[in-house]
Residue, then its C-alpha position, 0 to 999 in steps of 0.5 A: x500500500x502506498x504511503x499517503x501524506x497530507x501536511x497542509x499548514x501550521x501556526x507560527x506562535x507569536x505571528x500576526x495570524x494569531x492576533x498578535x498585532x494591535x487591534x484596529x478598525x477594519x471596516x471603514x466607519x463602523x462603530x463596533x462598540x456595544x455589539x456582540x460579534x460572531x465571526x464566520x470565515x471560509x470561502x462560501x460553498x455548501x461544503x463550508x456550511x455558511x447556509x447553516x450559519x445564516x439560518x442559525x444566526x437569523x434565529x439568534x438575532x431575534x433574541x439578541x438584536x445587538x448581535x452582528x455577523x462578521x463574514x469573510x466568505x469571498x469565493x472567486x469560484x461562483x459555481x461553488x457559491x451557487x451550491x450554498x442553497x443545495x440543502x434548502x436552508x437558504x433562499x438563492x445565493x449571492x454573486x461574488x463576481x460582477x463581470x461588469x465591475x471586476x472589483x473583487x469586493x463587489x458582491x450582493x452578499x448584503x442583499x442576499x443576507x437580508x433576504x434570508x433574515x439578516x439585515x445590513x445593520x447586523x452584518x459586516x462583510x470583510x471581503x478579501x483581507x490579509x492575514x494581518x487584518x484578519x488577526x486584528x478582526x479576531x481580536x475584536x470579535x466575541x466568537x467564531x463559528x465553523x459549521x463545515x460539512x467536510x474538511x480535507x485538512x484541518x481548516x486553517x481559518x479555524x486554526x487561526x481562530x482557536x490559536x487566537x484564543x477565540x471561543x469557537x463553535x465547530x463541527x465534529x468530523x473529517x478534518x475538524x476531528x484533528x483539531x478536536x484531538x489537538x494536545x492528545x485530548x482537548x483538555x489541558x491535563x490530557x485526561x479526556x478519553x481518546x474516543x471523539x464521541x465520548x469526548x464530545x459527550x463530556x464536553x456537552x455535560x460540562x457546558x452546564x457545569x458550575x465550575x466554569x473557571x477550572x481551566x484544567x477540566x475546561x474543553x477548549x471549544x464548543x463542538x457540535x457533536x451531533x451530526x446528521x449524515x447527508x444522503x448521497x445524491x447521484x448527481x453529487x457523489x463527492x458528498x459521500x460521508x459528509x455530515x451536518x449539525x442541526x440548526x437548533x444545536x448551533x443556536x444553543x451553542x451561540x446561546x452558551x457562548x453569549x450567556x457565559x462569557x467567563x467560561x468562553x474566555x477560559x475555553x479560548x485561553x485553553x485553545x490558544x495553548x493547545x492548538x499552538x502547541x499541537x499545530x505550530x510549524x515546528x510540531x507539524x514538521x517534527x511529526x512529518x519527519x517522524x512519519x517519514x523516518x518510521x517509513x524509512x523514507x529519509 
């Protein structure tokens, strides 16, 4: 059997991509004071699950009108953008490319979100930004969310959010599983079980624990543990094995982060330590060299 290796990326501790630069205003003229900010990043497509974010946030917004969705969903491949309504959770799809206006920032995303229950006053689009600008954004938001249905890698933007110490809601499965297992377990004392389902079950129980300041038992993110299998479509064979969370579970996770900011802060702090330890470039390369050495390829 041929050896297959897939080493995509790592984090550089102390780099700008982990919010180590002073925060500054990214969106021109927008006053963010007093708003509860939810960040969602990744190019828009059904695989990345932004339709789930839109559906859940629209519900969440009814209870928390001060909330704002901060998006970094730019995608130059319009054919992928148009898959976002495949699951029937949203109406239509936005256009990120207007051929008469070749400005990469030009999009009707705001109008599309408004049609799906999120008004312009509750949305901020970052467009295409640099890693340094993203670092500044991650310092200003309250929570990050990744409802991806499938990831071939570990999801770089999720790694940056977790590495920044940001409370993060994330789906369980495919590439995200490696993030959830970072640091051998997701606990600072490394005592959690290796079995991912059991690990997530314990985390769900801890979400209601009164001992929210105990960093040694605090899970480092908010995993969406219950996943529904997506029925394979004969026209889309590539979705085999993809899963998705329930919208109500996403809303519940948002409520958990919003209602207990101290616990969210602790989980974010644990995340920054564990993810930077497990996914630094030094650790990633060391793991690769070990694999190659064991296979006598060096």
